[in-house]
matplotlib code that plots the C-alpha trace (Angstrom):
import matplotlib.pyplot as plt

x = [9.0, 12.7, 15.2, 17.2, 15.1, 14.2, 15.6, 13.8, 13.2, 9.6, 6.4, 4.5, 6.3, 5.3, 6.0, 2.3, 1.2, 3.6, 3.0, -0.3, 1.4, 3.7, 1.3, -0.9, 2.2, 3.0, -0.5, -1.5, -0.1, -1.8, -5.1, -5.0, -3.7, -3.7, -4.5, -1.2, 0.9, -0.6, -0.1, 3.4, 4.4, 3.5, 5.4, 8.5, 11.7, 11.2, 7.9, 9.5, 12.7, 10.5, 8.2, 11.1, 12.4, 9.3, 8.9, 12.4, 11.4, 8.4, 10.3, 13.5, 11.3, 9.2, 12.5, 13.0, 9.5, 10.7, 12.7, 10.2, 8.0, 4.1, 3.2, 0.0, -0.4, -0.9, -3.5, -1.3, -1.5, -5.4, -5.3, -2.4, -4.4, -7.5, -5.3, -3.9, -7.2, -8.6, -5.3, -5.9, -9.4, -8.0, -5.4, -7.7, -10.7, -8.6, -7.0, -10.5, -12.0, -9.0, -9.1, -12.9, -12.8, -12.3, -8.8, -9.0, -11.5, -10.4, -11.2, -13.6, -15.8, -15.6, -12.8, -11.6, -14.8, -13.4, -9.5, -7.6, -5.0, -6.6, -3.7, -0.9, -3.2, -3.5, 0.1, 0.8, -1.6, -0.2, 3.2, 1.5, -0.4, 2.4, 4.6, 1.8, 1.1, 4.8, 5.7, 8.4, 9.6, 11.4, 7.9, 6.6, 9.4, 9.1, 5.5, 6.4, 9.3, 7.0, 4.0, 6.5, 8.0, 4.4, 3.1, 6.1, 5.6, 1.9, 2.1, 5.0, 4.9, 1.6, -0.9, 0.5, 0.7, -2.9, -4.1, -2.3, -3.8, -7.4, -7.5, -10.6, -12.2, -9.0, -9.2, -13.0, -12.2, -9.6, -12.1, -14.5, -12.2, -9.6, -6.1, -6.1, -8.7, -9.0, -6.6, -8.6, -8.2, -5.6, -7.2, -4.3, -4.9, -3.8, -0.7]
y = [22.6, 22.8, 21.2, 20.0, 17.3, 18.7, 16.6, 17.6, 15.0, 15.8, 14.4, 15.9, 14.2, 12.1, 9.0, 9.3, 8.7, 5.7, 3.8, 2.6, 1.2, -0.5, -2.0, -3.1, -4.7, -6.6, -7.8, -8.2, -11.6, -12.6, -11.3, -13.2, -16.4, -19.3, -17.4, -15.2, -18.4, -20.2, -17.4, -16.6, -20.2, -20.4, -17.4, -17.8, -16.4, -13.4, -12.7, -12.7, -10.7, -7.9, -7.8, -7.5, -4.7, -3.1, -3.3, -1.6, 1.2, 1.8, 1.0, 3.4, 6.5, 5.6, 5.5, 9.1, 9.9, 9.9, 13.3, 14.9, 17.4, 17.8, 21.0, 21.4, 25.1, 24.8, 24.2, 21.4, 19.4, 19.1, 18.1, 15.6, 14.4, 13.8, 11.8, 9.7, 8.9, 7.7, 5.6, 4.2, 3.3, 1.4, -0.3, -1.5, -2.1, -4.2, -6.2, -7.0, -8.0, -10.2, -11.8, -12.5, -14.3, -18.0, -19.3, -20.8, -17.9, -14.9, -11.6, -9.6, -7.9, -4.7, -2.3, -5.1, -4.5, -1.2, -1.7, -4.9, -3.5, -1.4, -2.1, -1.0, 2.1, 2.7, 2.5, 4.8, 7.3, 7.0, 8.3, 11.0, 12.2, 12.2, 13.9, 16.8, 16.9, 17.4, 19.2, 16.7, 15.8, 12.8, 11.2, 12.2, 10.8, 7.5, 7.6, 7.9, 5.3, 2.9, 3.4, 2.4, -0.3, -1.8, -1.3, -3.5, -5.8, -6.2, -6.4, -8.8, -10.7, -10.9, -10.7, -13.7, -15.5, -14.8, -15.7, -19.1, -19.7, -18.6, -18.9, -17.7, -16.2, -13.8, -12.8, -12.0, -9.8, -8.1, -7.4, -5.8, -4.1, -1.5, -2.2, 1.4, 3.8, 6.6, 4.8, 3.4, -0.3, -1.3, -2.2, -4.9, -8.4, -9.7, -11.9]
z = [1.5, 2.0, -0.3, 2.7, 4.9, 8.3, 11.3, 14.5, 17.4, 18.9, 20.0, 17.1, 14.4, 11.3, 13.6, 14.5, 11.0, 10.5, 13.7, 12.7, 9.6, 11.4, 14.0, 11.1, 9.4, 12.3, 13.2, 9.6, 9.2, 12.4, 11.4, 8.0, 9.7, 7.5, 4.5, 4.8, 5.3, 2.4, 0.0, 1.2, 1.0, -2.6, -3.7, -5.6, -4.8, -7.4, -5.7, -2.2, -3.4, -4.9, -2.0, 0.4, -1.8, -1.5, 2.4, 2.5, 0.5, 2.6, 6.1, 5.4, 5.2, 8.4, 10.4, 9.0, 10.2, 13.7, 13.2, 10.7, 12.2, 11.2, 10.0, 12.2, 11.6, 7.8, 5.3, 4.0, 7.2, 6.8, 3.1, 4.0, 7.0, 4.8, 2.2, 5.1, 6.6, 3.1, 2.7, 6.3, 5.1, 2.1, 4.1, 7.1, 4.9, 2.5, 5.2, 6.7, 3.3, 2.8, 6.3, 6.1, 2.7, 2.6, 2.1, -1.3, -2.7, -4.7, -2.8, -4.8, -2.3, -0.2, -1.3, -3.8, -5.8, -6.9, -7.0, -7.3, -5.0, -2.3, 0.1, -2.4, -3.2, 0.6, 1.0, -1.7, -0.3, 3.1, 1.8, -0.1, 2.8, 5.1, 2.6, 2.4, 5.9, 6.8, 3.3, 2.9, -0.5, 0.8, 1.5, -1.9, -3.5, -1.7, -2.8, -6.5, -6.2, -4.1, -6.7, -9.5, -7.7, -7.0, -10.4, -11.7, -8.8, -9.6, -13.3, -13.6, -10.6, -8.7, -11.6, -13.5, -10.2, -9.4, -13.0, -12.5, -9.2, -10.0, -13.8, -15.5, -12.1, -11.8, -15.7, -15.3, -12.2, -14.0, -16.8, -14.4, -11.7, -12.1, -10.9, -9.2, -8.6, -11.1, -13.4, -16.4, -17.1, -19.9, -23.0, -23.4, -22.9, -19.5, -19.4]

ax = plt.figure().add_subplot(projection="3d")
ax.plot(x, y, z, "-o")
ax.set_aspect("equal")
plt.show()
């Protein structure tokens, strides 16, 4: 891992990892259909602002990925690829669980039964996987910034919104399901 980020245009660069995420970002709202448009229309300006900021944090490194060579001949590539594949499982499965749940029903099945935020967890792991596969501190730094931003977003903005929308149902879900896999639930009362 070099202190100076690598810039090399090539076929075997990290864009291979970021392309599926970009495609999912474009197709996701179409797959979710009415559910996505209803959720977004009920967001406050604060929620939309934080969501747009998070998207920017994710998309800027994706542009950098065009110039970031994969380290195919290293042990780190294999580790990064495995983390990336796990991440894609969370992202795709979470999207499908969300899309196949009725519009006014809380999503609690599939990967949502083990994490309240499998999509966010997946995006964090995507950046970690790319960072390790390419030995890029830039992607690892983005993963940390994105995690902190999403944690703030989820705790301050999204969870109160979901408590307001689903009430007791969401509070019960919070009590039985971790926010992130591997991070124990908080003992504090939810907002």
